[in-house]
C-alpha positions in Angstrom: 25.2 -16.8 7.9 24.7 -14.9 4.8 25.8 -11.2 5.5 23.7 -9.6 2.7 26.5 -7.9 1.0 27.5 -6.2 4.3 31.2 -6.6 4.9 32.0 -8.2 8.2 34.0 -6.3 10.8 35.8 -7.5 13.9 34.1 -6.6 16.9 36.0 -4.1 19.1 36.6 -5.3 22.8 34.7 -3.2 25.2 36.2 -1.6 28.0 34.9 -0.6 31.2 34.7 3.1 30.2 32.4 2.0 27.2 30.0 0.1 29.7 29.8 3.3 31.7 29.1 5.6 28.8 26.2 3.0 27.8 25.0 2.9 31.4 24.8 6.8 31.4 23.0 6.8 28.2 20.4 4.3 29.4 19.7 6.1 32.6 19.3 9.3 30.7 16.9 7.8 28.2 14.7 6.4 31.0 14.6 9.6 32.9 13.8 11.4 29.7 10.9 8.7 29.2 9.8 9.0 32.9 9.4 12.6 32.6 7.2 12.5 29.6 4.8 9.8 31.1 4.7 11.8 34.4 3.5 15.1 32.3 1.5 13.1 30.0 -0.3 11.3 32.8 -0.9 14.7 34.5 -2.2 15.8 31.0 0.5 18.7 31.0 0.4 18.9 27.3 2.6 21.9 27.2 5.6 23.4 25.2 7.9 21.7 27.8 6.3 18.2 27.3 6.7 18.8 23.5 10.4 19.6 23.5 10.8 16.1 25.5 9.0 14.3 22.9 11.4 16.0 20.3 14.5 14.7 22.4 13.2 11.3 22.7 12.1 10.7 19.4 15.4 11.6 17.9 16.9 8.7 20.1 14.2 6.2 19.3 11.4 7.0 16.7 10.2 3.4 16.9 8.8 4.6 20.1 4.8 4.9 19.0 3.5 6.1 22.3 5.7 9.3 22.0 4.5 10.2 18.8 0.8 10.0 20.2 1.9 12.3 22.9 3.4 14.8 20.5 0.0 14.6 18.7 -1.6 15.6 21.9 0.8 18.6 22.4 -0.2 19.9 19.1 -4.0 19.1 19.6 -4.2 20.9 22.9 -2.1 23.9 21.7 1.4 25.3 22.2 2.8 28.7 23.3 2.4 31.3 20.7 6.1 32.3 21.3 8.6 30.3 19.3 9.9 27.1 20.7 12.8 24.7 20.2 12.4 21.4 19.1 11.0 20.7 15.5 13.3 22.5 13.0 16.2 20.4 12.3 18.3 23.5 11.4 17.6 26.0 14.4 15.5 23.8 16.4 12.3 25.9 16.4 8.6 25.5 16.1 6.5 28.6 15.4 3.0 27.7 16.2 -0.1 29.1 18.1 -2.8 27.9 20.4 -4.9 27.2 17.4 -2.5 25.2 15.7 -4.4 21.7 15.2 -7.5 19.9 16.3 -9.3 16.5 15.7 -7.8 14.5 18.7 -9.5 11.3 17.6 -7.8 11.3 14.1 -6.3 8.0 13.2 -2.7 8.0 11.3 -3.7 5.0 9.2 -7.1 6.2 8.4 -8.3 7.1 4.9 -7.4 10.6 3.8 -9.9 13.0 5.5 -10.7 15.0 2.2 -14.3 15.1 3.0 -13.4 17.2 6.0 -11.8 20.0 3.8 -13.3 23.4 5.2 -15.6 24.9 2.7 -14.1 28.2 3.9 -11.3 29.8 5.4 -13.0 29.7 9.0 -11.3 27.2 10.9 -12.4 25.7 14.6 -9.7 26.1 17.2 -8.9 23.9 20.1 -9.6 24.8 23.6 -7.7 23.7 26.7 -9.0 20.2 26.5 -9.0 20.0 22.9 -12.8 20.9 22.6 -13.5 22.8 19.4 -15.2 26.2 19.4 -16.8 28.3 16.5 -15.3 31.4 17.1 -11.8 32.4 16.0 -10.1 35.3 17.3 -7.8 37.4 14.9 -7.3 37.6 11.3 -8.3 34.3 9.4 -5.5 34.4 7.0 -3.0 34.6 10.0 -4.7 31.6 11.3 -4.1 29.7 8.2 -0.6 30.7 8.0 -0.1 29.6 11.6 -1.3 26.0 10.4 0.8 25.9 7.4 3.8 26.9 9.7 2.9 24.3 12.4 2.2 21.5 9.8 5.6 22.3 7.6 7.9 22.5 10.6 6.5 19.2 11.9 6.8 17.7 8.5 10.4 19.0 8.4 11.1 17.6 12.1 10.7 14.1 10.6 12.8 14.3 7.4 16.1 13.6 9.3 14.6 10.9 11.3 13.4 9.3 7.9 16.7 9.7 6.3 18.2 7.6 9.4 15.4 5.4 9.9 13.5 5.0 6.2 11.8 2.2 7.3 10.4 3.1 10.4 6.3 2.7 10.4 5.6 5.3 12.9 7.3 8.3 11.1 5.5 7.6 8.2 2.2 7.2 9.9 2.8 10.4 11.7 3.5 12.2 8.4 0.0 10.9 7.1 -1.7 12.3 10.3 0.0 15.6 9.6 -1.6 15.8 6.0 -5.0 14.6 7.3 -4.9 17.6 9.4 -3.8 19.8 6.5 -6.7 18.7 4.9 -8.9 19.7 7.7 -7.3 22.8 8.7 -6.3 24.6 5.3 -8.1 25.6 2.4 -7.7 23.3 -0.6 -5.0 25.1 -2.6 -3.1 25.6 0.4 -3.4 22.0 1.3 -2.8 20.7 -2.1 0.5 22.3 -2.0 1.8 20.4 1.2 0.6 17.3 -0.4 2.5 18.1 -3.8 5.5 18.6 -1.6 5.2 15.2 0.0 5.1 13.6 -3.7 8.5 15.1 -4.2 9.7 13.7 -0.7 8.4 10.0 -1.9 10.5 10.4 -5.1 13.5 11.4 -3.3 13.2 8.4 -0.7 12.5 6.0 -3.7 15.6 7.5 -5.7 17.6 6.9 -2.4 16.2 3.3 -1.9 14.2 2.1 -4.9 12.7 -0.9 -2.9 11.5 0.9 0.0 8.0 -0.3 0.4 7.1 2.2 3.0 7.9 4.8 0.4 6.0 3.1 -2.4 2.7 2.9 -0.2 3.4 6.5 0.9 3.4 7.4 -2.6 0.1 5.7 -3.7 -1.4 7.4 -0.5 -0.2 10.9 -1.6 -1.0 10.3 -5.3 -5.0 9.1 -4.3 -5.2 12.4 -2.3 -3.9 14.7 -5.3 -6.3 13.3 -7.8 -9.1 13.9 -5.5 -11.4 16.6 -6.9 -11.6 18.2 -3.5 -8.1 19.1 -3.9 -8.7 20.2 -7.4 -7.1 17.2 -8.4 -7.1 15.0 -11.6 -6.2 11.5 -12.8 -2.4 10.8 -12.4 -2.6 7.2 -13.7 -0.6 7.9 -16.9 2.2 9.7 -14.9 2.2 6.9 -12.3 2.3 4.4 -15.0 5.3 6.0 -16.6 6.9 6.4 -13.2 6.5 2.5 -12.5 8.3 1.9 -16.1 11.3 4.2 -15.1 11.8 2.5 -11.7 11.5 -0.8 -13.4 14.0 -0.2 -16.0 16.3 1.1 -13.1 15.9 -2.0 -11.0 14.1 -5.1 -12.5 13.9 -6.9 -9.0 12.0 -3.8 -7.9 8.9 -5.8 -6.4 7.1 -2.5 -5.3 7.1 -1.1 -8.8 6.0 -4.1 -10.2 3.1 -4.4 -7.8 2.2 -0.6 -8.3 2.2 -1.1 -11.9 -0.3 -4.1 -11.6 -2.6 -1.8 -9.5 -2.7 0.7 -12.5 -3.3 -1.2 -15.7 -7.1 -1.7 -15.4 -7.8 1.8 -14.7 -5.3 2.9 -17.4 -7.2 1.1 -20.0 -10.4 2.4 -18.9 -9.3 6.1 -18.7 -7.6 5.4 -22.2 -11.2 4.2 -23.4 -9.1 1.2 -24.9 -11.0 -1.2 -27.2 -10.5 -4.6 -27.6 -8.0 -4.5 -30.2 -6.1 -2.0 -27.8 -6.6 -4.1 -25.3 -5.0 -7.0 -26.7 -2.1 -4.8 -27.8 -1.5 -3.9 -24.4 -1.6 -7.2 -23.0 1.0 -8.3 -25.5 3.3 -5.5 -24.7 3.1 -5.9 -21.0 4.0 -9.8 -21.8 7.0 -8.6 -23.7 7.9 -6.7 -20.9 8.1 -9.1 -18.3 9.3 -11.8 -20.9 12.5 -9.6 -21.5 12.8 -9.3 -17.6 12.6 -13.2 -17.1 15.3 -13.7 -19.7 17.5 -11.6 -17.6 16.7 -12.6 -14.3 14.8 -15.9 -14.2 15.7 -16.6 -10.5 14.0 -13.4 -9.4 10.8 -13.8 -7.5 9.3 -10.5 -8.1 9.4 -11.1 -11.9 7.4 -14.2 -11.4 4.8 -12.5 -9.3 4.2 -10.1 -12.0 4.1 -12.9 -14.8 1.6 -14.7 -12.6 -0.4 -11.9 -12.3 -0.4 -11.1 -16.3 -1.3 -14.9 -16.8 -4.1 -14.6 -14.3 -5.4 -11.8 -16.6 -5.8 -14.5 -19.4 -6.9 -17.6 -17.8 -9.7 -15.8 -15.6 -13.3 -16.1 -17.0 -14.1 -13.3 -19.8 -16.8 -12.1 -17.5 -14.5 -10.7 -14.9 -12.7 -7.4 -15.1 -9.5 -8.1 -16.9 -6.7 -6.5 -19.3 -8.5 -8.1 -22.4 -12.0 -9.6 -21.5 -12.8 -10.0 -25.4 -10.4 -13.1 -25.8 -11.9 -16.4 -26.8 -10.9 -19.5 -25.2 -8.8 -20.3 -28.1 -7.2 -17.0 -27.7 -6.5 -17.9 -24.2 -5.1 -21.4 -24.8 -2.9 -20.0 -27.6 -1.4 -17.3 -24.9 -1.1 -20.0 -22.3 0.7 -22.5 -24.8 3.2 -19.4 -26.1 4.3 -18.4 -22.6 4.7 -22.3 -21.6 7.3 -22.6 -24.6 8.9 -19.2 -23.7 9.4 -20.7 -20.0 10.7 -23.9 -21.3 13.3 -22.0 -23.3 14.6 -20.7 -20.0 15.7 -24.3 -19.0 18.4 -24.5 -21.3 20.6 -22.2 -19.1 18.7 -22.3 -15.6 17.8 -25.8 -15.3 18.2 -25.5 -11.5 15.7 -22.5 -10.9 12.8 -23.6 -9.0 10.4 -20.7 -10.2 10.7 -22.1 -13.9 9.4 -25.4 -12.7 6.8 -23.8 -10.5 5.4 -21.6 -13.4 5.4 -24.8 -16.0 3.2 -26.7 -13.0 0.8 -23.9 -12.8 0.4 -23.0 -16.4 0.0 -26.6 -17.5 -2.7 -27.0 -14.9 -4.5 -23.9 -16.3 -4.0 -25.1 -19.9 -5.9 -28.3 -18.9 -8.5 -26.3 -17.0 -9.1 -24.1 -20.1 -9.5 -27.2 -22.4 -12.1 -28.5 -19.8 -13.9 -25.4 -20.1 -14.2 -25.5 -23.8 -15.5 -29.2 -23.4 -12.3 -30.9 -25.1 -9.2 -32.9 -24.0 -6.0 -30.8 -25.0 -2.9 -32.5 -25.7 -1.1 -31.2 -22.6 2.1 -32.6 -20.9 1.6 -34.1 -17.4 2.0 -31.7 -14.9 3.3 -34.4 -12.7 6.7 -34.1 -14.1 7.0 -30.5 -13.3 5.9 -31.2 -9.6 8.5 -33.8 -9.1 11.0 -31.0 -10.2 9.8 -28.4 -8.2 9.6 -30.9 -5.1 13.2 -32.0 -5.5 14.2 -28.0 -5.9 12.0 -26.8 -3.1 11.6 -29.6 -0.4 10.7 -27.2 2.5 7.1 -26.7 1.0 6.5 -30.5 0.7 3.1 -30.0 2.1 2.0 -27.5 -0.7 3.3 -30.1 -3.2 1.5 -32.9 -1.6 -1.7 -31.0 -1.7 -1.2 -30.2 -5.5 -0.4 -33.9 -6.0 -3.9 -34.7 -4.4 -5.6 -32.2 -6.6 -4.1 -33.7 -9.9 -5.1 -37.1 -8.6 -8.8 -36.2 -8.2 -8.9 -34.1 -11.4 -7.7 -37.5 -13.1 -10.8 -39.4 -11.8 
Protein backbone atom coordinates (compact mmCIF):
# COMPACT_ATOMS: atom_id res chain seq x y z
CA UNK A 1 0.00 0.00 0.00
CA UNK A 2 1.22 3.50 -0.85
CA UNK A 3 2.53 5.23 2.26
CA UNK A 4 2.07 8.71 0.70
CA UNK A 5 5.65 9.68 1.43
CA UNK A 6 5.42 8.84 5.13
CA UNK A 7 8.27 6.62 6.35
CA UNK A 8 7.16 3.28 7.70
CA UNK A 9 8.15 2.52 11.25
CA UNK A 10 8.20 -0.83 12.99
CA UNK A 11 5.38 -1.34 15.45
CA UNK A 12 6.54 -1.35 19.05
CA UNK A 13 5.42 -4.37 21.03
CA UNK A 14 2.72 -3.38 23.54
CA UNK A 15 3.19 -4.43 27.12
CA UNK A 16 0.59 -4.98 29.78
CA UNK A 17 1.58 -1.61 31.27
CA UNK A 18 0.76 0.10 27.97
CA UNK A 19 -2.64 -1.53 27.92
CA UNK A 20 -3.32 -0.49 31.50
CA UNK A 21 -2.39 3.13 30.72
CA UNK A 22 -4.67 3.14 27.69
CA UNK A 23 -7.51 1.69 29.74
CA UNK A 24 -7.04 4.42 32.36
CA UNK A 25 -7.15 7.10 29.65
CA UNK A 26 -10.32 5.64 28.17
CA UNK A 27 -12.01 5.45 31.56
CA UNK A 28 -11.10 9.06 32.38
CA UNK A 29 -12.37 10.18 28.98
CA UNK A 30 -15.68 8.42 29.53
CA UNK A 31 -16.01 9.90 33.00
CA UNK A 32 -15.39 13.37 31.57
CA UNK A 33 -17.95 12.81 28.82
CA UNK A 34 -20.50 11.51 31.33
CA UNK A 35 -20.01 14.56 33.56
CA UNK A 36 -20.59 16.91 30.66
CA UNK A 37 -23.72 15.10 29.52
CA UNK A 38 -25.09 14.99 33.07
CA UNK A 39 -24.71 18.74 33.54
CA UNK A 40 -25.96 19.54 30.06
CA UNK A 41 -29.06 17.40 30.58
CA UNK A 42 -29.70 19.35 33.80
CA UNK A 43 -29.08 22.61 31.87
CA UNK A 44 -26.36 23.65 34.31
CA UNK A 45 -24.46 25.72 31.78
CA UNK A 46 -22.09 27.22 34.33
CA UNK A 47 -18.37 27.86 34.62
CA UNK A 48 -17.67 24.29 35.75
CA UNK A 49 -19.30 22.81 32.64
CA UNK A 50 -17.40 25.28 30.48
CA UNK A 51 -14.09 24.04 31.93
CA UNK A 52 -15.09 20.44 31.32
CA UNK A 53 -15.71 21.20 27.65
CA UNK A 54 -12.22 22.71 27.45
CA UNK A 55 -10.70 19.51 28.80
CA UNK A 56 -12.60 17.20 26.48
CA UNK A 57 -12.13 19.31 23.35
CA UNK A 58 -8.39 19.33 23.90
CA UNK A 59 -8.55 15.54 23.87
CA UNK A 60 -11.05 15.23 21.01
CA UNK A 61 -11.98 18.33 18.98
CA UNK A 62 -13.99 16.13 16.59
CA UNK A 63 -16.75 15.79 19.20
CA UNK A 64 -19.25 18.24 17.70
CA UNK A 65 -21.82 17.91 20.52
CA UNK A 66 -19.30 19.27 23.00
CA UNK A 67 -18.75 22.35 20.85
CA UNK A 68 -22.50 22.92 21.05
CA UNK A 69 -22.41 22.58 24.82
CA UNK A 70 -19.62 25.15 24.90
CA UNK A 71 -21.75 27.50 22.80
CA UNK A 72 -24.54 27.12 25.32
CA UNK A 73 -22.21 27.96 28.18
CA UNK A 74 -21.36 31.23 26.46
CA UNK A 75 -24.99 31.90 25.59
CA UNK A 76 -26.24 31.33 29.12
CA UNK A 77 -23.43 33.38 30.59
CA UNK A 78 -20.40 32.58 32.71
CA UNK A 79 -19.16 33.89 36.01
CA UNK A 80 -17.87 37.46 35.90
CA UNK A 81 -14.71 36.33 37.67
CA UNK A 82 -11.78 35.02 35.62
CA UNK A 83 -12.03 31.31 34.92
CA UNK A 84 -9.63 28.68 33.69
CA UNK A 85 -9.78 26.88 30.37
CA UNK A 86 -9.72 29.08 27.31
CA UNK A 87 -6.37 30.77 26.99
CA UNK A 88 -3.70 28.27 25.97
CA UNK A 89 -1.03 30.20 27.81
CA UNK A 90 -2.43 30.82 31.27
CA UNK A 91 -5.76 29.04 30.90
CA UNK A 92 -8.06 31.92 31.73
CA UNK A 93 -11.26 33.26 30.25
CA UNK A 94 -12.39 36.71 31.29
CA UNK A 95 -16.03 37.20 30.51
CA UNK A 96 -19.28 38.38 31.99
CA UNK A 97 -22.85 37.13 32.28
CA UNK A 98 -23.59 39.34 29.29
CA UNK A 99 -21.09 37.67 26.99
CA UNK A 100 -22.90 36.18 23.99
CA UNK A 101 -26.50 35.61 22.97
CA UNK A 102 -28.27 34.34 19.84
CA UNK A 103 -28.70 30.67 20.81
CA UNK A 104 -30.16 29.73 17.44
CA UNK A 105 -27.07 30.73 15.49
CA UNK A 106 -25.92 28.04 13.08
CA UNK A 107 -22.17 27.84 12.62
CA UNK A 108 -22.55 27.04 8.96
CA UNK A 109 -25.02 29.82 8.16
CA UNK A 110 -24.11 32.94 6.17
CA UNK A 111 -22.35 35.73 7.99
CA UNK A 112 -24.84 37.72 10.07
CA UNK A 113 -23.72 41.09 8.78
CA UNK A 114 -27.26 42.36 8.56
CA UNK A 115 -27.57 42.06 12.33
CA UNK A 116 -24.67 44.36 13.23
CA UNK A 117 -26.02 46.80 15.85
CA UNK A 118 -26.36 50.34 14.61
CA UNK A 119 -25.39 51.58 18.06
CA UNK A 120 -23.27 50.22 20.87
CA UNK A 121 -26.34 49.22 22.87
CA UNK A 122 -26.28 45.43 23.06
CA UNK A 123 -28.87 42.96 24.24
CA UNK A 124 -27.90 40.65 27.06
CA UNK A 125 -28.83 37.10 27.91
CA UNK A 126 -30.83 36.09 30.94
CA UNK A 127 -30.66 32.77 32.73
CA UNK A 128 -32.44 30.97 29.91
CA UNK A 129 -30.72 32.76 27.05
CA UNK A 130 -33.68 35.16 26.64
CA UNK A 131 -32.59 38.64 25.62
CA UNK A 132 -33.67 41.78 27.42
CA UNK A 133 -33.36 45.35 26.27
CA UNK A 134 -31.72 46.95 29.28
CA UNK A 135 -27.99 46.85 29.97
CA UNK A 136 -26.54 47.50 33.37
CA UNK A 137 -23.21 49.25 33.58
CA UNK A 138 -21.13 51.11 31.06
CA UNK A 139 -21.79 50.26 27.40
CA UNK A 140 -18.09 50.48 26.53
CA UNK A 141 -17.27 48.03 29.31
CA UNK A 142 -19.90 45.70 27.90
CA UNK A 143 -18.35 45.89 24.43
CA UNK A 144 -14.90 45.23 25.87
CA UNK A 145 -16.27 42.17 27.67
CA UNK A 146 -17.67 40.87 24.37
CA UNK A 147 -14.34 41.50 22.63
CA UNK A 148 -12.39 39.71 25.36
CA UNK A 149 -14.72 36.72 25.28
CA UNK A 150 -14.59 36.33 21.51
CA UNK A 151 -10.83 36.83 21.30
CA UNK A 152 -10.18 34.38 24.14
CA UNK A 153 -12.36 31.77 22.48
CA UNK A 154 -10.60 32.27 19.16
CA UNK A 155 -7.29 31.87 20.96
CA UNK A 156 -8.52 28.66 22.58
CA UNK A 157 -8.99 27.05 19.17
CA UNK A 158 -5.59 28.03 17.71
CA UNK A 159 -3.51 25.22 19.27
CA UNK A 160 -6.30 22.82 18.32
CA UNK A 161 -6.14 24.02 14.72
CA UNK A 162 -2.37 23.59 14.67
CA UNK A 163 -2.75 19.98 15.77
CA UNK A 164 -5.96 19.26 13.85
CA UNK A 165 -5.90 21.65 10.86
CA UNK A 166 -8.62 19.77 8.96
CA UNK A 167 -11.15 19.36 11.75
CA UNK A 168 -14.47 20.70 10.47
CA UNK A 169 -15.86 21.57 13.88
CA UNK A 170 -13.00 23.85 14.92
CA UNK A 171 -13.48 25.91 11.75
CA UNK A 172 -17.25 25.97 12.26
CA UNK A 173 -16.86 27.14 15.83
CA UNK A 174 -14.63 30.00 14.72
CA UNK A 175 -17.25 31.00 12.15
CA UNK A 176 -19.86 31.06 14.88
CA UNK A 177 -17.67 33.30 17.01
CA UNK A 178 -17.24 35.69 14.09
CA UNK A 179 -20.99 35.84 13.64
CA UNK A 180 -21.27 36.82 17.29
CA UNK A 181 -18.74 39.59 16.68
CA UNK A 182 -21.00 40.97 13.94
CA UNK A 183 -24.04 40.79 16.21
CA UNK A 184 -22.53 42.04 19.47
CA UNK A 185 -19.87 44.56 18.46
CA UNK A 186 -19.74 47.91 16.69
CA UNK A 187 -18.65 47.53 13.04
CA UNK A 188 -15.14 48.88 13.65
CA UNK A 189 -14.44 46.44 16.50
CA UNK A 190 -15.96 43.53 14.56
CA UNK A 191 -13.89 44.34 11.47
CA UNK A 192 -10.69 44.27 13.51
CA UNK A 193 -11.46 40.70 14.58
CA UNK A 194 -12.26 39.64 11.00
CA UNK A 195 -9.00 41.18 9.73
CA UNK A 196 -7.08 39.14 12.30
CA UNK A 197 -8.81 36.03 10.98
CA UNK A 198 -7.60 36.78 7.45
CA UNK A 199 -4.07 36.77 8.83
CA UNK A 200 -4.73 33.42 10.51
CA UNK A 201 -5.96 31.94 7.22
CA UNK A 202 -2.78 33.12 5.52
CA UNK A 203 -0.65 31.50 8.22
CA UNK A 204 -2.54 28.23 8.00
CA UNK A 205 -2.09 28.19 4.22
CA UNK A 206 1.60 28.97 4.57
CA UNK A 207 1.81 25.85 6.74
CA UNK A 208 -0.25 23.75 4.32
CA UNK A 209 -0.97 25.35 0.94
CA UNK A 210 -3.61 22.74 0.08
CA UNK A 211 -5.73 22.88 3.24
CA UNK A 212 -9.15 23.29 1.64
CA UNK A 213 -10.67 24.16 5.05
CA UNK A 214 -8.38 27.17 5.29
CA UNK A 215 -9.13 28.14 1.69
CA UNK A 216 -12.87 28.00 2.31
CA UNK A 217 -12.43 29.95 5.54
CA UNK A 218 -10.40 32.57 3.71
CA UNK A 219 -13.16 33.07 1.13
CA UNK A 220 -15.67 33.32 3.97
CA UNK A 221 -13.62 35.96 5.77
CA UNK A 222 -12.93 37.96 2.60
CA UNK A 223 -16.66 38.05 1.77
CA UNK A 224 -17.35 39.53 5.20
CA UNK A 225 -14.54 42.09 4.96
CA UNK A 226 -15.94 43.22 1.60
CA UNK A 227 -19.39 43.85 3.08
CA UNK A 228 -20.28 47.57 3.37
CA UNK A 229 -21.74 46.96 6.85
CA UNK A 230 -18.18 46.36 8.02
CA UNK A 231 -16.86 49.31 6.04
CA UNK A 232 -15.60 46.93 3.40
CA UNK A 233 -14.37 47.33 -0.14
CA UNK A 234 -13.70 44.92 -2.96
CA UNK A 235 -10.70 42.67 -2.35
CA UNK A 236 -10.87 40.84 -5.67
CA UNK A 237 -7.58 42.26 -6.97
CA UNK A 238 -5.77 41.34 -3.76
CA UNK A 239 -7.21 37.83 -3.71
CA UNK A 240 -6.43 37.29 -7.38
CA UNK A 241 -2.81 38.26 -6.70
CA UNK A 242 -2.82 35.91 -3.71
CA UNK A 243 -3.90 32.95 -5.86
CA UNK A 244 -1.12 33.78 -8.33
CA UNK A 245 1.41 33.71 -5.50
CA UNK A 246 0.12 30.41 -4.14
CA UNK A 247 0.02 28.79 -7.57
CA UNK A 248 3.59 29.79 -8.31
CA UNK A 249 4.57 28.20 -5.01
CA UNK A 250 2.74 24.97 -5.80
CA UNK A 251 1.27 24.19 -9.22
CA UNK A 252 -0.68 21.27 -7.73
CA UNK A 253 -2.68 23.55 -5.43
CA UNK A 254 -6.20 22.62 -6.51
CA UNK A 255 -7.83 24.99 -4.01
CA UNK A 256 -5.80 27.94 -5.30
CA UNK A 257 -6.87 27.21 -8.88
CA UNK A 258 -10.48 26.87 -7.75
CA UNK A 259 -10.41 30.17 -5.85
CA UNK A 260 -8.89 31.80 -8.92
CA UNK A 261 -11.72 30.53 -11.11
CA UNK A 262 -14.23 32.12 -8.72
CA UNK A 263 -12.60 35.53 -9.15
CA UNK A 264 -12.08 35.87 -12.91
CA UNK A 265 -15.46 37.13 -14.09
CA UNK A 266 -15.85 39.53 -11.18
CA UNK A 267 -12.32 40.81 -11.67
CA UNK A 268 -12.99 41.69 -15.30
CA UNK A 269 -16.29 43.31 -14.43
CA UNK A 270 -14.75 45.51 -11.73
CA UNK A 271 -11.91 46.46 -14.05
CA UNK A 272 -14.47 47.54 -16.63
CA UNK A 273 -12.60 45.46 -19.20
CA UNK A 274 -13.65 45.92 -22.82
CA UNK A 275 -13.68 43.13 -25.41
CA UNK A 276 -10.01 43.59 -26.30
CA UNK A 277 -8.95 43.52 -22.64
CA UNK A 278 -11.04 40.43 -22.01
CA UNK A 279 -9.49 38.59 -24.95
CA UNK A 280 -6.00 39.56 -23.76
CA UNK A 281 -6.88 38.31 -20.27
CA UNK A 282 -8.10 35.01 -21.73
CA UNK A 283 -4.82 34.62 -23.60
CA UNK A 284 -2.84 35.30 -20.40
CA UNK A 285 -4.76 32.71 -18.39
CA UNK A 286 -4.42 30.13 -21.15
CA UNK A 287 -0.70 30.84 -21.29
CA UNK A 288 -0.45 30.39 -17.51
CA UNK A 289 -2.18 27.02 -17.48
CA UNK A 290 -0.34 25.85 -20.61
CA UNK A 291 3.00 26.55 -18.95
CA UNK A 292 1.81 24.65 -15.88
CA UNK A 293 0.74 21.66 -17.99
CA UNK A 294 4.13 21.57 -19.67
CA UNK A 295 5.64 21.09 -16.21
CA UNK A 296 3.06 18.70 -14.74
CA UNK A 297 0.82 17.09 -17.38
CA UNK A 298 -0.13 14.30 -14.98
CA UNK A 299 -1.56 16.77 -12.43
CA UNK A 300 -5.34 16.50 -12.20
CA UNK A 301 -5.82 19.98 -10.69
CA UNK A 302 -4.18 21.60 -13.72
CA UNK A 303 -6.47 19.81 -16.13
CA UNK A 304 -9.53 20.87 -14.16
CA UNK A 305 -8.54 24.52 -14.45
CA UNK A 306 -7.75 24.07 -18.14
CA UNK A 307 -11.18 22.49 -18.56
CA UNK A 308 -12.72 25.53 -16.87
CA UNK A 309 -10.88 27.88 -19.24
CA UNK A 310 -12.04 25.86 -22.23
CA UNK A 311 -15.62 26.07 -20.97
CA UNK A 312 -15.26 29.85 -21.19
CA UNK A 313 -14.44 29.46 -24.88
CA UNK A 314 -16.97 26.88 -26.06
CA UNK A 315 -19.97 28.21 -24.12
CA UNK A 316 -22.56 30.22 -26.09
CA UNK A 317 -21.74 33.92 -26.32
CA UNK A 318 -24.93 34.96 -24.52
CA UNK A 319 -23.69 33.36 -21.30
CA UNK A 320 -21.47 35.21 -18.87
CA UNK A 321 -17.93 34.29 -19.87
CA UNK A 322 -14.46 35.79 -19.87
CA UNK A 323 -14.69 36.86 -23.52
CA UNK A 324 -18.34 36.83 -24.65
CA UNK A 325 -17.60 38.81 -27.84
CA UNK A 326 -15.64 35.96 -29.44
CA UNK A 327 -17.10 34.84 -32.75
CA UNK A 328 -17.66 31.16 -33.49
CA UNK A 329 -14.64 31.28 -35.80
CA UNK A 330 -12.57 32.69 -32.91
CA UNK A 331 -13.75 29.90 -30.64
CA UNK A 332 -12.93 27.24 -33.22
CA UNK A 333 -9.44 28.69 -33.63
CA UNK A 334 -8.88 28.67 -29.85
CA UNK A 335 -9.98 25.05 -29.50
CA UNK A 336 -7.81 23.94 -32.43
CA UNK A 337 -4.84 25.72 -30.89
CA UNK A 338 -5.36 24.03 -27.51
CA UNK A 339 -5.70 20.61 -29.15
CA UNK A 340 -2.40 21.15 -30.97
CA UNK A 341 -0.67 22.22 -27.74
CA UNK A 342 -1.97 19.15 -25.93
CA UNK A 343 -0.82 16.84 -28.72
CA UNK A 344 2.70 18.15 -28.24
CA UNK A 345 2.63 16.72 -24.70
CA UNK A 346 2.23 13.21 -26.12
CA UNK A 347 5.84 13.20 -27.26
CA UNK A 348 7.02 12.88 -23.66
CA UNK A 349 3.90 11.72 -21.81
CA UNK A 350 2.26 9.11 -24.02
CA UNK A 351 0.85 7.18 -21.04
CA UNK A 352 -0.89 10.06 -19.29
CA UNK A 353 -4.64 9.54 -19.18
CA UNK A 354 -5.49 13.21 -18.69
CA UNK A 355 -4.00 14.16 -22.06
CA UNK A 356 -6.20 11.72 -23.98
CA UNK A 357 -9.26 12.66 -21.94
CA UNK A 358 -8.71 16.34 -22.80
CA UNK A 359 -8.22 15.52 -26.48
CA UNK A 360 -11.43 13.49 -26.43
CA UNK A 361 -13.44 16.25 -24.76
CA UNK A 362 -12.08 19.11 -26.85
CA UNK A 363 -12.41 17.22 -30.14
CA UNK A 364 -16.09 16.63 -29.38
CA UNK A 365 -16.48 20.31 -28.45
CA UNK A 366 -14.84 21.31 -31.74
CA UNK A 367 -17.31 19.18 -33.71
CA UNK A 368 -20.22 20.82 -31.86
CA UNK A 369 -18.89 24.30 -32.63
CA UNK A 370 -18.83 23.41 -36.31
CA UNK A 371 -22.36 22.08 -36.15
CA UNK A 372 -23.53 25.29 -34.50
CA UNK A 373 -21.96 27.19 -37.36
CA UNK A 374 -23.73 24.92 -39.84
CA UNK A 375 -20.58 23.40 -41.29
CA UNK A 376 -18.74 20.12 -41.04
CA UNK A 377 -15.26 20.79 -39.70
CA UNK A 378 -12.26 18.67 -40.59
CA UNK A 379 -11.86 17.10 -37.16
CA UNK A 380 -10.08 13.94 -36.09
CA UNK A 381 -12.29 11.07 -35.08
CA UNK A 382 -12.70 11.37 -31.28
CA UNK A 383 -13.03 7.58 -31.05
CA UNK A 384 -9.27 7.20 -31.36
CA UNK A 385 -8.85 9.25 -28.17
CA UNK A 386 -11.68 7.32 -26.54
CA UNK A 387 -9.86 4.05 -27.22
CA UNK A 388 -6.69 5.41 -25.61
CA UNK A 389 -8.38 6.72 -22.48
CA UNK A 390 -10.42 3.54 -22.13
CA UNK A 391 -7.21 1.49 -22.11
CA UNK A 392 -5.53 3.76 -19.56
CA UNK A 393 -8.57 4.11 -17.29
CA UNK A 394 -10.57 0.84 -17.37
CA UNK A 395 -12.12 1.58 -13.96
CA UNK A 396 -14.46 4.08 -15.62
CA UNK A 397 -15.63 1.74 -18.36
CA UNK A 398 -19.25 2.78 -17.84
CA UNK A 399 -18.42 6.41 -18.52
CA UNK A 400 -16.51 5.58 -21.69
CA UNK A 401 -19.36 3.36 -22.88
CA UNK A 402 -21.80 6.25 -22.45
CA UNK A 403 -19.55 8.56 -24.45
CA UNK A 404 -19.23 5.94 -27.18
CA UNK A 405 -23.02 5.72 -27.41
CA UNK A 406 -23.29 9.50 -27.61
CA UNK A 407 -20.73 9.60 -30.40
CA UNK A 408 -22.65 6.93 -32.29
CA UNK A 409 -25.97 8.72 -31.93
CA UNK A 410 -24.43 12.04 -33.06
CA UNK A 411 -23.11 10.42 -36.21
CA UNK A 412 -26.60 9.22 -37.07
